[in-house]
C-alpha positions, 0 to 999 in steps of 0.5 A: 137558242133552246135545244130540244133533246129526244128521249132516246137516240135516233135509230136508223132503219133502212127498211123504212126508206123506199128504193125509188127516186125522190127526195129525203128530208132530215129533221131535228128533234124540234121539227126544224128541217136540217137538209134536203137531198135528192137521189136516184135510189133513196135507200142507198143514198140515205143509208150512206149517211149512216155507214161507217165510212169517214165523213166530213165534220159538217155531215157528222154534225148534221147526222148527230142532229137527225131525229126524223127522216121523211121521203118524197117519192117521184117518177124520175130523177128529173122530178126529184131535181125539181122538187129538191130545188123547190124545197130548198128555196121555200124552206132554206135548210141550214145544212144546204148550200143556199144562194143569197141576195137573189132579190138584187138581180135585175133583168131587162124584160121585153113583154109578151104583149101584142105590142111589146114594151121593154122594162127593168124588173127583178122578177121573172114571169114565165109568160113568154116574155124575153129576158136579158140578165141577170145583172147586178149593176142597176145604173148600167142596165138602165143605161142599156134601156135608154140606149135601146130606146134611142136605137130601136124606139121600143115603148116603155109605157104601161098602155094596154094595146091590141092589134086587129086583123089589119095590124092596126093598134088600138089602145084599150087602157091608159093607166098613165092617164096621159095624152097620146103620143107621149113625150118619148115619141116627141124626143124620138125615144119611141116610135109611137105605136099607140098613135099609129106612127109605125106599123106592127110589122116594122115594130116587130122587126125592130124588136128582133133587131134589139134582141139580137143587139142585147145578145151581144151582136152589135155588128148590124146596128153599128154598120147601119149607124156608121152608114147613116153618119157618113151619109149625114156628113156627105150632106153636111147634116153635121148635127145628125152626124154627131148624134150617130157618132154619140150612139156609136160611142154609147154602144162601145161603152156599153159592150165592155172592152177586153183583151180576151175575145173569142172569134167563133161567137159561141155564148160561154159562161165561166163560173168560179167561187172563193170561200170566205174564211170566217169562223163559221165558214158560211160565206161563199163568193162566186163570179160569173163571167158572161161572153156573148158574141165573143166578148165579155158582156157581163160579170155577175157576183154571186153570194152563197151560204155553205159550210166550210167542208161542203165539197166543190161538186155540191156548191157547183150543183146548187149554184147552177140549180138556183142561179141558172134556173132564173136566167133568160137563156143558157149559154152553149158552153159553161165552164166550172171548176168541178163537174156536179153529180148527175150533171146530165139530169141537171142540164135537162132540168135547166134546159126545160125550165129556161126554155133554151132551144139547144143543149148546154155543155159543161166543161172543166178546162184543164189548160189553155185560154179557157183555163186562164179565163176560169182562173180569172173568175176565181181571182175576181171571186177571191177579191170579193171575198177578201173585200167582204172580210175586211168590211165585216172586220171593220164594222166589227171593230168600230162597234166593239170600240163604240159599245164599251165607250157608250156603256161607260159614258151613259152608265149602263149596267150592260152593253146595249146590243139592240138600239132603237131610234125615233125621228119626226119629219114634216114639211111646214106641218104637212104629212107629219110622220115618224120613223123607228129604226133598229140596230142589232150589234151595230148592224141595221135590221131593216125588217124591223123598221117601222113608219108612223103617220102622226094622227094627233096633229091637224094638217099644218100644225107643227108640234114635234114634241106631241108627235114624239109623244104619240109615236112612243106611246104607240110603240109602248102600246104594242107591248100589250098587242103583242101578247108579251112577245115584246120581251124578245125584242126589248130595246137596250137603248132608245135614242130620240132625235132631238133635245131636252123638249123631246125627251121630256115628252117621251118621259110623259109617254113612259109615265102614262104607259107605266101607270097601268102596264109594267115594262118588260124585265131588263128595261129601265126607261130612266137609264135606257132612253136618251136624246141626241141633239144635232147641235154639238151632238149633245146627249140628254139623259133622264135626271141630268140637267146638263147634256153630255158632250163627248165630241164628234170624234168619240166612238160612242157619238159616231155610233149614235150619229150613224143610228140617228142619221138612218132614222132621219133618212127613213123618216124623210123618205116616207114624208117625201113619198106621201107628198109625192102621192098627194101632188099627183092627185088629179084636179078632177077630185075637186070637181063636185058630182064627179066620182072615182068611176066617172073620173076613171072613164074621163082619163081613160078616154082623154088621157089627162086633165089637159085632154079633158079640158080641151075635149069637145062637149059632144065627146064629154056628154057621152060620159057626163050629165049636163050638171056634171059638165057644168061643174067641170067647166067651172072648175077647169 
């Protein structure tokens, strides 16, 4: 890393800092944002960093790097809190506490449509929709979605619907291009509002029941199902009774069973964390235990980035600020190991941004049952931190054993840190694609993965050698396109999935590119390109007639296998995606004289190709000309 030093030490002048509420931003000499903070009184807060009082190592290190201070004045402490949160999320300063992996959170969303639908999403849109979450277990959340469909018959389709003054439903857009009602209606997973099979009033009533169910109140639903099951048994409708029994069991399975249970029904969250004692002290594992309707409904793992000496209050503040700003509704009570600074302003902000109609109260339990539950959350967090430490150590040990073995086996001058691997995938010569995966220090760098559509082959032509030649030629050509910045990402080793034939064609690409362009310094294709064949995991090298066979238990081979298998997975998934897209092309594409706009009108009107096929000619003539109608009848 290049360090840019200032010509003179930074001199702090307190008179330049306003005595107002707002945010302060610390920058280093290179212009990189170090830290963002908020304050009721900016001058007092910023001056405290430069006073003579003893400070933690983290603060001392940060202050030693400060080269410039900027401030943002706002009207109130609430506005300062909002601005701080936005700046931390957008800029990710290195000395702030950061919530990690927020993209993994899932929510169950009930849309704010005239006829709402239910869906699983990773993104919150503040449009009045109802959200349940966040959750991290995708399988469990989708199981909940299916259960809600069975119990309440709420739609999941993307049809656009409106209602008139008489509460009648009209379908205004049919993006799924299918007949109405759909299969969900026929298997009783939807009440069929698109076909007028349920009134809007009854549909909205079912929605309210489902929201109550999702908040953890299952009593009403279970009572209704139990009555229906008993009625079915009394009338000897045993098949229906079995269905109600299975639904009751599904509810019990969805709502976790536990020994700890509150009888007052108040919504409560318990939040604790544990630090991962790695050399950098940067990992914090948190756990939220969520109680709804008195029962433990969910356990949500959190990952944060914070230095080892970050105080508890700051970690709790940023955890609440960054995590709870994205939840559907605050709990009435929230239990934490330490109260955050300015907790009233923090709660005001969270109540405002989530739209919670009541006040959430923060507590630090000292004894009793709530203290024991908070300690349970801490033990879960400690277990997650320990597990992560073991996994990191395991990956590190495997890589540290494999790299020296690979370096020695291939006769490389330096250990390969960056490994690129390429694979070809097709089905009978159709949709031929290639993949590029990148591993750095033994870990996949998915942001640097690349996919290639092979352009030099005709559809149905099978030539893996030519495909490999093309993809490596295109990879080398990017050296020129990048304006020389490829040197920052020069591979230490290129692995080809294949044998001697593939390696030979890659060397053709090397010679063709090298005839007019120099390769980056430190990259020698003759030594740093190999091919790995699946048979016996043989390693083919440039200039060697016989392959190198080390055995599948060799650490070097196991590392190459891991890289090769990832390239194969990535290429195969791309090929499958292209084939799936090709298969869903409508048969209407083959009808002469019918263009995209006409096809769109037909599918919106009749729902599917089958709907077009059985439609009356008078209805078709409203969209088609006589010539188009004749072509359509001939093709369909």
